[in-house]
BAMAR-929795 format. One line per field, with one value per residue: x, y, z of N, C-alpha, C, O in turn; residue number from 0. Coordinates in steps of 0.05 Angstrom, whole numbers. Example, Ala and Ser with C-alpha at 12.3 -4.5 7.8 and 13.67 -1.06 7.14 Angstrom:
n_east	c(264_257)
n_north	c(-114_-45)
n_up	c(156_142)
ca_east	c(246_273)
ca_north	c(-90_-21)
ca_up	c(156_143)
c_east	c(264_258)
c_north	c(-66_1)
c_up	c(156_157)
o_east	c(285_268)
o_north	c(-66_23)
o_up	c(169_161)
k	c(0_1)
END
This chain:
n_east	c(-926_-900_-861_-826_-788_-804_-776_-736_-770_-814_-886_-927_-981_-992_-999_-951_-908_-873_-829_-792_-740_-727_-683_-637_-659_-668_-708_-755_-751_-751_-802_-836_-817_-809_-772_-750_-725_-738_-768_-825_-889_-904_-951_-968_-1023_-1075_-1067_-1058_-1023_-1000_-983_-967_-963_-932_-955_-914_-894_-937_-960_-919_-912_-961_-954_-907_-900_-903_-953_-1017_-1049_-1043_-1040_-1059_-1025_-1040_-1095_-1113_-1097_-1133_-1181_-1176_-1170_-1221_-1252_-1234_-1231_-1185_-1117_-1082_-1028_-967_-962_-1015_-1038_-1011_-1027_-1083_-1083_-1061_-1096_-1145_-1136_-1128_-1083_-1070_-1039_-983_-925_-857_-791_-729_-702_-740_-765_-759_-782_-827_-855_-871_-903_-945_-975_-1014_-1053_-1074_-1044_-1001_-937_-895_-830_-787_-738_-682_-692_-734_-763_-766_-772_-737_-689_-691_-678_-712_-721_-716_-688_-640_-622_-612_-573_-533_-523_-503_-457_-428_-418_-384_-342_-324_-298_-257_-229_-209_-174_-136_-117_-93_-53_-22_-3_30_96_157_190_242_258_219_171_110_97_61_47_86_81_73_40_-12_-52_-97_-100_-107_-155_-189_-188_-211_-263_-283_-288_-328_-370_-377_-394_-445_-455_-457_-406_-372_-339_-301_-271_-229_-160_-108_-41_16_37_-8_-50_-57_-95_-161_-201_-175_-170_-130_-73_-28_35_36_69_114_119_92_37_-28_-90_-152_-214_-278_-341_-390_-454_-507_-550_-600_-605_-583_-525_-457_-400_-333_-270_-201_-134_-71_-4_38_88_135_117_139_162_137_93_66_52_18_-24_-41_-58_-100_-135_-146_-173_-219_-240_-251_-293_-331_-341_-371_-420_-490_-561_-585_-536_-491_-473_-440_-410_-382_-350_-318_-291_-260_-227_-199_-173_-138_-107_-84_-50_-10_-26_-51_-106_-94_-68_-13_37_-2_-33_-81_-73_-75_-138_-190_-242_-310_-330_-362_-417_-486_-516_-547_-598_-574_-506_-481_-520_-575_-588_-534_-476_-454_-494_-532_-570_-561_-601_-636_-634_-614_-564_-496_-432_-369_-313_-259_-200_-129_-81_-19_27_87_88_40_-28_-83_-142_-196_-254_-319_-385_-442_-498_-540_-561_-605_-573_-521_-483_-487_-442_-440_-404_-349_-298_-229_-174_-117_-50_2_15)
n_north	c(210_275_303_345_385_424_486_515_534_489_487_505_499_458_387_345_291_237_181_142_118_136_138_157_189_252_291_261_247_298_314_279_263_211_153_104_44_24_42_85_117_185_238_305_346_391_420_383_325_259_190_126_63_-1_-62_-76_-28_3_11_35_80_107_125_156_187_253_271_282_238_168_115_48_1_-53_-52_-16_-44_-89_-61_-38_-85_-107_-71_-76_-129_-157_-175_-120_-81_-53_-1_11_12_55_95_96_113_165_191_192_231_279_279_270_295_304_340_318_300_307_259_220_153_130_85_75_122_117_72_91_123_95_88_136_176_228_251_308_324_364_412_432_454_410_411_470_493_470_498_541_540_514_533_485_453_481_473_417_415_442_406_364_388_392_338_328_360_331_289_317_338_291_277_319_306_255_267_303_268_236_216_239_205_170_198_236_211_201_170_125_94_55_41_60_121_126_155_122_98_143_160_120_128_179_169_132_163_198_162_147_195_197_200_182_155_180_146_157_200_258_254_280_289_330_329_301_331_371_358_369_330_283_228_212_172_123_134_187_250_291_363_377_402_383_364_359_337_330_298_276_243_259_222_243_252_298_333_345_386_399_429_429_451_429_425_376_387_434_488_510_574_585_549_569_620_608_582_625_664_637_633_687_696_665_694_741_725_710_758_784_760_761_768_777_787_773_710_692_738_744_698_711_755_732_698_736_763_723_717_768_764_732_680_659_630_580_539_498_465_430_422_443_499_541_569_531_512_515_570_554_511_490_460_407_360_335_328_362_410_441_512_526_559_600_614_654_705_709_683_696_647_606_554_546_518_550_550_565_547_534_509_488_457_428_460_451_436_477_485_518_508_523_521_560_602_640_706_763_809_790_736_674_636_568_527_516_499_504_534_512_518_493_432)
n_up	c(22_27_-24_-19_28_85_107_159_220_255_247_299_296_263_263_297_289_317_313_350_393_463_495_471_434_430_418_426_480_503_488_515_565_579_585_542_512_462_398_398_389_382_383_371_371_356_403_442_470_454_464_437_461_473_506_541_559_575_627_657_625_632_683_682_635_607_581_548_537_540_498_486_448_437_448_409_364_366_358_306_277_285_257_204_193_185_203_226_198_227_208_195_245_270_235_244_297_292_255_282_318_293_262_206_168_186_209_208_234_197_199_203_195_130_105_139_131_77_82_112_77_43_81_91_116_109_111_126_120_161_157_197_265_296_343_363_412_446_448_484_549_606_676_705_669_666_717_714_675_701_742_711_694_742_751_708_723_767_743_718_761_783_742_748_799_792_755_784_823_794_773_741_694_656_592_597_608_640_703_745_805_797_744_674_659_618_563_559_610_644_624_641_696_699_678_713_758_740_735_789_808_790_736_665_633_575_547_510_525_514_519_505_486_474_406_390_410_374_338_341_353_366_406_439_457_484_521_568_571_608_614_569_530_549_530_560_551_569_566_591_601_643_687_682_629_607_582_603_589_584_579_594_592_608_637_659_700_677_636_572_547_497_500_544_526_483_511_544_507_482_526_534_487_496_539_513_480_519_543_505_504_504_503_438_415_361_343_302_291_338_336_292_312_353_322_292_333_351_305_302_345_329_314_262_226_184_129_135_104_85_130_178_220_278_293_280_287_312_356_397_420_422_480_514_516_474_457_420_406_372_373_325_349_319_283_285_319_389_443_504_554_524_523_518_501_507_472_448_411_400_356_345_310_335_379_407_428_451_488_517_552_572_604_590_606_568_582_588_593_591_610_647_682_683_693_738_746_761_723_716_692_699_731)
ca_east	c(-906_-893_-835_-809_-786_-808_-751_-739_-783_-839_-910_-940_-1009_-994_-992_-923_-907_-847_-827_-765_-735_-722_-658_-619_-675_-672_-734_-776_-750_-760_-831_-852_-805_-811_-749_-755_-703_-749_-784_-854_-902_-914_-966_-978_-1043_-1097_-1060_-1055_-1001_-1008_-964_-977_-943_-937_-962_-890_-888_-961_-965_-899_-917_-983_-944_-884_-900_-915_-970_-1046_-1062_-1027_-1057_-1049_-1021_-1056_-1124_-1118_-1095_-1158_-1202_-1172_-1176_-1250_-1264_-1225_-1233_-1158_-1096_-1070_-999_-959_-968_-1044_-1044_-1001_-1045_-1109_-1077_-1056_-1119_-1166_-1129_-1123_-1055_-1068_-1018_-965_-897_-839_-764_-717_-692_-762_-760_-770_-800_-852_-870_-884_-924_-968_-990_-1039_-1072_-1085_-1027_-979_-920_-878_-805_-781_-710_-675_-700_-761_-775_-750_-774_-714_-666_-693_-678_-728_-706_-710_-667_-615_-612_-602_-548_-513_-516_-486_-431_-415_-409_-361_-320_-313_-279_-234_-214_-194_-151_-115_-106_-76_-30_-5_9_49_125_169_210_260_247_197_147_97_94_43_45_105_76_71_14_-19_-78_-118_-101_-118_-183_-204_-190_-231_-290_-291_-297_-354_-390_-382_-409_-472_-457_-453_-382_-373_-323_-280_-261_-204_-137_-89_-17_36_28_-36_-69_-60_-119_-181_-217_-158_-177_-105_-65_0_46_35_96_117_128_77_9_-46_-118_-171_-240_-296_-368_-408_-483_-519_-573_-623_-605_-569_-496_-437_-378_-313_-242_-179_-108_-51_23_50_115_139_111_158_151_119_69_52_40_-5_-45_-52_-73_-125_-152_-155_-194_-244_-251_-263_-319_-349_-348_-389_-445_-515_-583_-584_-509_-488_-453_-420_-392_-364_-330_-299_-275_-240_-208_-183_-156_-116_-89_-69_-31_10_-36_-71_-117_-83_-57_16_45_-26_-46_-92_-62_-90_-165_-205_-268_-328_-325_-378_-440_-508_-513_-572_-602_-554_-480_-480_-549_-583_-577_-506_-469_-449_-515_-550_-571_-564_-626_-636_-644_-598_-540_-474_-404_-352_-289_-238_-176_-107_-67_5_46_113_83_19_-56_-95_-170_-210_-283_-338_-414_-454_-526_-544_-580_-612_-552_-494_-484_-482_-424_-450_-381_-333_-273_-206_-158_-88_-32_22_8)
ca_north	c(227_298_300_367_391_452_496_532_524_475_502_494_494_433_363_336_262_225_152_141_111_161_136_175_206_276_303_244_249_325_316_261_258_182_140_76_36_17_63_87_138_209_257_330_355_406_430_361_307_231_170_99_45_-30_-72_-76_-1_19_18_55_104_122_137_173_205_279_274_283_212_144_96_20_-11_-77_-44_-5_-67_-103_-44_-36_-112_-111_-54_-84_-158_-169_-167_-96_-77_-32_25_15_19_82_113_99_129_192_203_196_254_302_278_257_308_315_346_299_308_297_231_201_130_132_62_79_144_106_52_106_136_81_89_163_194_238_266_329_328_392_417_449_445_400_422_494_500_458_516_558_521_521_532_457_444_494_458_391_420_449_380_349_401_384_310_331_371_310_275_335_339_266_279_335_291_234_279_314_245_222_224_242_185_174_209_253_195_202_144_125_68_35_37_84_133_130_167_103_94_167_161_102_142_201_160_119_185_207_141_149_220_194_204_160_163_180_123_166_227_265_257_282_302_337_332_290_352_389_349_374_307_261_219_208_145_119_147_216_261_316_388_379_410_360_372_341_345_310_304_255_248_254_203_258_255_322_330_364_388_416_424_443_445_430_414_363_396_462_496_528_601_583_536_588_642_596_578_650_677_623_641_714_693_656_716_760_715_711_786_793_745_772_764_795_787_756_690_692_761_737_679_725_772_715_690_759_767_703_724_792_757_714_653_660_605_575_513_498_439_414_417_466_509_564_565_522_500_536_582_539_496_486_437_400_331_327_340_385_415_465_522_530_584_621_614_677_721_693_688_690_620_586_544_540_517_570_533_570_530_541_485_496_434_435_472_435_446_488_491_524_504_526_521_586_608_667_722_788_829_779_707_662_614_544_512_531_485_522_531_512_511_474_414)
ca_up	c(35_11_-37_-12_56_94_118_183_243_252_254_323_290_248_279_296_294_322_317_359_422_477_510_457_417_448_413_438_509_510_484_532_592_583_574_533_494_436_386_402_373_396_366_382_352_368_429_461_464_457_457_432_474_474_533_557_570_579_655_664_610_644_708_679_611_609_557_556_535_533_483_485_421_434_447_382_345_365_347_277_266_285_236_177_189_179_222_215_199_245_196_197_273_274_220_259_321_284_242_302_335_276_252_180_153_207_204_221_231_172_202_206_178_103_100_153_118_53_90_122_56_35_103_94_132_92_128_114_135_168_161_220_291_296_367_369_441_461_450_508_572_629_701_712_651_674_741_706_661_722_755_692_694_766_746_690_739_784_726_713_787_785_724_760_822_782_742_806_837_776_774_715_690_634_568_606_609_667_715_768_818_786_715_656_658_590_558_565_639_656_616_659_722_695_673_738_776_730_743_818_813_781_707_646_619_546_537_492_533_501_536_482_495_454_379_387_417_351_324_362_361_372_433_454_462_491_545_572_577_623_601_544_533_551_529_574_542_581_558_600_603_669_685_674_600_598_579_610_570_596_570_606_581_630_633_683_700_670_609_558_541_475_509_562_510_468_531_553_485_479_548_528_466_509_555_494_472_541_548_484_505_514_485_415_403_337_348_280_294_361_326_274_330_366_302_286_357_350_283_309_365_318_309_242_218_157_124_134_94_82_156_190_245_289_305_257_293_322_383_417_409_440_498_527_514_455_463_402_403_358_348_323_362_299_262_286_344_414_458_533_560_510_537_500_510_494_471_428_413_383_351_331_310_345_405_419_425_475_486_542_547_595_597_598_601_558_596_574_594_590_612_673_679_697_702_757_749_757_698_721_670_708_753)
c_east	c(-900_-865_-816_-809_-794_-782_-757_-754_-808_-863_-923_-970_-1013_-986_-963_-923_-878_-849_-797_-764_-729_-698_-638_-634_-683_-699_-756_-775_-759_-790_-847_-842_-805_-787_-755_-734_-712_-766_-813_-863_-911_-928_-973_-998_-1065_-1092_-1057_-1033_-1010_-984_-978_-956_-952_-945_-938_-886_-912_-964_-944_-903_-940_-974_-924_-886_-914_-931_-999_-1059_-1041_-1045_-1044_-1048_-1040_-1086_-1131_-1116_-1121_-1181_-1200_-1179_-1206_-1263_-1258_-1229_-1207_-1139_-1081_-1040_-993_-966_-998_-1051_-1036_-1019_-1071_-1105_-1075_-1082_-1141_-1161_-1120_-1095_-1052_-1047_-997_-938_-880_-810_-751_-707_-715_-758_-774_-790_-827_-869_-884_-907_-949_-986_-1015_-1061_-1081_-1069_-1003_-962_-903_-853_-798_-751_-705_-686_-729_-776_-760_-752_-751_-691_-667_-698_-696_-711_-698_-688_-640_-604_-600_-576_-526_-504_-497_-458_-415_-403_-384_-337_-308_-292_-254_-216_-198_-170_-129_-101_-86_-50_-11_10_30_77_135_192_228_245_221_171_136_93_76_41_63_101_74_43_8_-46_-100_-122_-114_-148_-200_-208_-212_-259_-300_-301_-324_-376_-397_-398_-438_-476_-453_-429_-385_-359_-301_-272_-234_-182_-113_-65_1_24_-1_-56_-73_-83_-142_-197_-201_-163_-152_-99_-36_9_42_63_94_125_115_49_-9_-74_-135_-199_-260_-325_-387_-437_-492_-542_-599_-626_-590_-539_-481_-416_-358_-286_-223_-153_-86_-24_31_79_116_133_134_146_131_92_53_38_16_-29_-58_-67_-99_-144_-163_-176_-220_-256_-263_-290_-339_-359_-368_-416_-467_-537_-582_-557_-508_-466_-432_-400_-372_-342_-309_-280_-253_-219_-189_-163_-132_-96_-72_-47_-12_1_-58_-82_-109_-74_-27_24_21_-41_-56_-78_-78_-117_-184_-230_-286_-320_-341_-400_-461_-504_-540_-576_-585_-528_-475_-509_-554_-592_-547_-499_-466_-470_-533_-549_-575_-590_-623_-648_-630_-573_-520_-449_-389_-324_-269_-214_-154_-89_-43_25_74_112_62_-8_-66_-125_-181_-240_-299_-366_-426_-483_-528_-566_-586_-589_-524_-496_-480_-465_-435_-427_-364_-306_-249_-191_-128_-73_-13_11_33)
c_north	c(251_296_322_371_419_460_513_518_507_493_489_489_467_410_356_307_253_195_147_128_137_159_156_194_231_289_287_247_277_327_301_258_228_169_111_69_29_39_61_112_161_227_281_341_369_414_408_342_278_213_143_79_16_-38_-72_-50_14_28_39_81_120_136_159_193_231_285_274_256_191_123_69_10_-35_-71_-33_-26_-82_-87_-42_-63_-116_-95_-63_-113_-172_-160_-143_-95_-56_-5_31_24_48_102_117_116_159_205_209_221_278_302_264_270_320_322_325_309_295_268_211_178_132_109_66_101_134_87_67_117_121_82_117_182_202_257_287_332_357_394_434_437_436_409_447_503_489_478_535_540_531_521_504_446_456_481_431_394_428_424_364_361_394_355_311_341_350_294_291_336_314_266_296_320_270_246_290_291_231_232_225_224_191_183_225_238_196_173_147_97_47_29_63_95_140_146_148_99_118_169_143_115_164_190_144_140_196_187_143_174_219_198_179_168_162_156_132_195_232_270_257_300_308_341_321_312_372_381_350_350_281_253_217_179_144_135_177_226_287_339_390_387_385_371_350_352_323_318_282_263_241_234_217_259_279_318_352_365_408_409_441_434_450_420_401_370_426_467_513_555_601_570_555_610_632_593_604_665_664_630_669_714_684_679_738_751_717_739_797_779_761_766_785_796_767_736_688_715_756_718_693_743_756_706_712_765_748_710_748_787_735_686_654_632_600_546_515_469_420_409_443_473_534_555_557_505_522_546_567_524_494_461_432_370_319_341_364_390_441_486_524_557_606_625_638_691_703_702_681_663_598_579_536_532_539_557_541_553_540_516_491_472_444_449_456_447_456_492_496_523_506_526_547_586_636_682_748_807_817_748_699_638_590_527_530_518_505_515_533_507_489_458_401)
c_up	c(17_1_-29_19_61_107_143_205_236_258_278_318_276_266_275_304_297_324_324_387_436_496_498_439_433_443_427_468_518_508_505_561_598_569_567_512_466_425_394_388_391_375_383_362_368_397_450_451_471_451_454_441_473_503_551_571_579_608_664_650_622_670_703_656_616_584_566_555_527_522_482_456_417_432_419_361_343_353_316_264_264_263_208_172_183_201_211_217_220_234_198_225_278_259_234_284_313_273_262_319_318_264_225_163_172_195_220_218_206_174_208_187_151_97_114_140_93_60_101_101_48_56_109_111_114_109_112_130_138_172_185_245_290_320_375_398_457_465_474_532_594_654_709_695_658_699_733_691_680_736_737_691_719_764_729_706_758_768_722_739_791_766_736_783_813_770_764_820_820_780_745_712_666_609_573_608_638_677_740_779_806_756_700_657_628_588_566_595_652_648_634_686_720_694_697_757_767_738_772_825_803_751_691_629_589_534_519_498_520_522_516_489_472_426_374_392_395_333_344_371_364_401_451_460_469_515_545_580_591_605_573_549_531_551_542_567_550_574_565_599_631_665_679_643_589_600_594_589_580_586_586_593_602_620_659_682_694_641_597_554_518_483_527_546_495_487_539_531_480_501_544_507_477_525_537_485_494_546_528_485_517_494_463_402_380_342_327_283_317_352_309_291_343_346_295_309_357_328_289_330_355_312_288_236_189_154_121_127_94_108_168_216_253_300_282_264_305_350_404_403_431_456_512_527_492_463_445_393_388_379_349_335_341_279_263_313_368_428_487_538_544_526_516_515_495_495_449_433_394_381_333_332_318_372_420_414_452_469_514_536_573_585_608_591_591_573_579_572_592_590_641_668_696_706_720_763_744_731_705_695_678_732_764)
o_east	c(-896_-847_-792_-827_-791_-767_-779_-751_-820_-859_-930_-982_-1035_-969_-952_-935_-861_-869_-780_-783_-725_-693_-624_-622_-703_-711_-774_-796_-773_-803_-869_-858_-801_-783_-764_-727_-696_-778_-825_-848_-924_-919_-983_-991_-1074_-1110_-1054_-1025_-1025_-967_-998_-934_-976_-942_-942_-876_-910_-971_-952_-899_-938_-986_-922_-874_-936_-924_-1006_-1078_-1025_-1064_-1020_-1068_-1053_-1100_-1151_-1131_-1130_-1198_-1220_-1191_-1216_-1282_-1274_-1230_-1207_-1143_-1070_-1028_-1010_-974_-1005_-1069_-1050_-1024_-1081_-1123_-1086_-1089_-1156_-1179_-1106_-1085_-1034_-1038_-994_-929_-888_-805_-762_-703_-710_-750_-798_-811_-848_-893_-908_-927_-971_-1010_-1036_-1084_-1094_-1080_-988_-972_-899_-855_-803_-739_-723_-690_-747_-800_-742_-735_-747_-676_-646_-718_-695_-689_-676_-670_-619_-580_-579_-558_-503_-480_-478_-439_-391_-381_-364_-315_-284_-272_-232_-192_-176_-149_-106_-77_-64_-28_13_32_45_81_123_212_230_221_203_149_151_86_75_35_55_116_73_23_21_-60_-120_-144_-131_-164_-223_-230_-228_-277_-325_-321_-341_-397_-420_-413_-453_-499_-446_-431_-399_-367_-284_-267_-218_-185_-100_-69_3_5_-15_-78_-90_-91_-142_-206_-212_-161_-154_-117_-20_-7_45_77_76_136_126_37_-5_-82_-133_-207_-259_-332_-399_-444_-485_-553_-618_-647_-584_-528_-491_-413_-365_-279_-228_-151_-84_-22_31_94_101_142_146_121_111_71_28_16_-5_-51_-82_-89_-120_-168_-186_-195_-241_-281_-283_-309_-362_-382_-380_-434_-464_-531_-579_-555_-523_-442_-408_-376_-349_-319_-285_-257_-231_-195_-165_-140_-109_-72_-48_-27_2_17_-81_-68_-118_-72_-17_19_23_-61_-43_-72_-92_-118_-192_-237_-277_-305_-333_-403_-456_-491_-554_-559_-582_-528_-465_-519_-539_-603_-535_-514_-474_-466_-549_-528_-591_-599_-609_-669_-633_-563_-526_-446_-396_-312_-264_-207_-160_-84_-46_38_84_131_66_-11_-59_-132_-175_-249_-293_-372_-423_-492_-518_-588_-573_-586_-504_-508_-470_-472_-439_-429_-364_-292_-250_-195_-116_-82_-12_0_31)
o_north	c(247_287_319_362_437_444_523_494_511_513_465_476_455_413_359_299_261_185_148_128_158_178_170_213_230_298_299_249_280_341_310_252_221_172_96_86_28_55_40_126_157_229_279_346_360_415_414_342_273_220_137_78_10_-22_-69_-49_35_52_59_103_145_156_179_215_231_302_267_251_195_114_67_11_-37_-84_-40_-25_-88_-98_-44_-64_-127_-103_-60_-122_-196_-140_-144_-108_-42_13_54_40_63_124_140_132_176_228_229_231_296_323_249_257_345_312_316_325_276_255_189_182_135_114_60_98_141_86_56_121_134_77_122_203_185_277_283_341_374_380_450_413_451_414_446_518_498_475_544_527_555_511_499_432_443_477_424_378_420_421_352_347_390_350_297_332_352_286_280_336_315_256_288_321_267_236_288_295_214_255_213_226_214_176_227_250_192_155_167_78_23_14_84_79_157_149_156_96_115_177_150_113_167_199_142_136_202_196_141_174_238_201_158_186_145_147_116_212_214_286_236_322_293_356_331_312_390_396_334_349_259_270_220_163_162_148_190_212_303_335_404_381_369_385_327_373_301_341_269_286_220_231_204_266_280_303_374_346_431_385_465_411_471_407_415_359_442_453_528_559_614_579_557_617_645_600_606_676_677_633_674_730_693_683_750_767_726_744_818_786_774_760_809_806_747_743_684_711_764_722_688_746_765_706_707_772_756_709_749_801_722_668_650_612_615_531_532_450_396_394_463_456_546_535_574_486_545_533_568_524_497_442_451_355_295_363_385_377_460_479_523_577_629_639_642_690_684_724_662_656_575_595_520_540_545_554_524_546_552_502_498_468_465_449_449_466_446_502_481_537_492_531_554_574_655_671_752_821_832_736_715_620_592_513_554_525_520_494_553_492_468_469_385)
o_up	c(-7_15_-33_33_44_117_146_209_215_273_277_335_277_283_254_324_282_335_307_401_423_511_513_429_448_462_439_481_538_524_512_578_622_545_584_495_447_440_396_376_411_352_405_339_389_413_474_428_490_435_467_430_473_521_576_594_591_612_677_661_623_678_717_658_629_568_589_569_510_536_477_442_397_417_408_341_321_338_302_243_245_251_190_149_177_215_189_235_230_249_202_228_291_270_235_290_327_280_260_333_328_258_222_144_172_175_241_200_195_154_217_164_150_86_102_137_88_46_100_105_46_51_129_119_106_119_88_153_120_189_193_247_283_319_393_407_480_484_483_534_601_654_719_704_657_701_744_694_677_742_746_688_717_773_734_701_764_779_722_737_801_773_735_786_824_775_761_830_830_789_727_726_657_605_556_609_657_662_753_765_805_745_711_656_616_607_579_604_670_664_641_698_739_708_701_771_783_746_780_844_807_742_701_613_578_512_512_481_516_540_512_498_452_423_357_380_398_315_363_394_364_419_475_465_462_529_524_594_588_583_555_570_513_570_535_577_539_577_548_596_642_643_671_633_565_616_596_573_585_583_591_584_613_599_680_666_705_623_612_558_519_474_524_553_493_480_541_537_475_496_549_507_469_524_544_484_490_553_532_470_538_471_468_379_379_344_333_277_315_359_312_285_345_352_291_304_361_332_283_332_371_306_294_241_171_174_106_142_101_108_167_232_237_315_266_250_308_365_428_379_455_447_520_538_491_474_455_375_391_400_370_331_346_259_245_326_367_426_494_527_550_541_498_538_472_517_431_455_373_401_309_352_310_388_443_399_473_447_533_518_592_562_631_572_604_577_559_552_592_573_658_653_720_726_718_782_725_719_700_678_665_751_783)
k	c(0_1_2_3_4_5_6_7_8_9_10_11_12_13_14_15_16_17_18_19_20_21_22_23_24_25_26_27_28_29_30_31_32_33_34_35_36_37_38_39_40_41_42_43_44_45_46_47_48_49_50_51_52_53_54_55_56_57_58_59_60_61_62_63_64_65_66_67_68_69_70_71_72_73_74_75_76_77_78_79_80_81_82_83_84_85_86_87_88_89_90_91_92_93_94_95_96_97_98_99_100_101_102_103_104_105_106_107_108_109_110_111_112_113_114_115_116_117_118_119_120_121_122_123_124_125_126_127_128_129_130_131_132_133_134_135_136_137_138_139_140_141_142_143_144_145_146_147_148_149_150_151_152_153_154_155_156_157_158_159_160_161_162_163_164_165_166_167_168_169_170_171_172_173_174_175_176_177_178_179_180_181_182_183_184_185_186_187_188_189_190_191_192_193_194_195_196_197_198_199_200_201_202_203_204_205_206_207_208_209_210_211_212_213_214_215_216_217_218_219_220_221_222_223_224_225_226_227_228_229_230_231_232_233_234_235_236_237_238_239_240_241_242_243_244_245_246_247_248_249_250_251_252_253_254_255_256_257_258_259_260_261_262_263_264_265_266_267_268_269_270_271_272_273_274_275_276_277_278_279_280_281_282_283_284_285_286_287_288_289_290_291_292_293_294_295_296_297_298_299_300_301_302_303_304_305_306_307_308_309_310_311_312_313_314_315_316_317_318_319_320_321_322_323_324_325_326_327_328_329_330_331_332_333_334_335_336_337_338_339_340_341_342_343_344_345_346_347_348_349_350_351_352_353_354_355_356_357_358_359_360_361_362_363_364_365_366_367_368_369_370_371_372_373_374_375_376_377_378_379_380_381_382)
END
């Protein structure tokens, strides 16, 4: 195994090797279109693609995988055994598979199993880990991928619509606690309603959707717990996975009841910050510059990003992130120039202890001259 990593993009002329499952292994699923719960081997070499599958998966792989050749593990096992006169190890079989197809010095992702890399060396396969995007082609979405991302967004919106419905149906009890059907409406209870709606819409619930109210919403990744209260800012951040493998991601901030003047202003300034970012989107725009512009806008409107009593306030996360087969997918929004065909969420947020947290998040496709909004869920403040 090479002791150093290459940086930046992979070379499409050099062989690429993956060893991964594809239920959650986004690179493997993107490369093969074949979903399997156990790790298998993919090789791209000399302009062709190959996978090595066990007998359990071989027939399904031959029908479903988008590759040039599907190779049987057991057939190769017998061939290697016949050539060596001994029972081959898994590494010996993978090495024989790779070398026969021009993959003796392949590039691999940085999370390639270290033990396997070392076991391949004595069999004549030396891998080179690649930093950054292992499959840079993933960042530019095809028309089919855009359709699947739009479907995932619709599924996400079904969960959000259910959240609005439940909140509107709730009543305001003592100490401003929300009640529904004779019981207290908690973050946990609303989360179940949301994720049940996502499941019915054909999605796979995240299991940890954010339903964070009041001071809890001042921590961007606080999932939320306990009773929900009226007249408080409530962040609803939903990020389910569609059965296609693609993710949706959507955030809305609402108040059940009446918002205070301070809450309304925080909500409105955050929305204006999102509109500022959206208005700057186009191929060739600098994501980092857009982020700085939004941060400066918030500061100019009375919400600087700073530490107060040891706690961050203002806007202290990214303006957005890539979205696809991973929830947070490369490239980073602020890492460079935007390209047509990339899909991002745009999600500025403001977090002010004593007032609450606000975040507005939508899914957009970058185009040559601007952007296309893939999400269409309304943004009510008061419910």
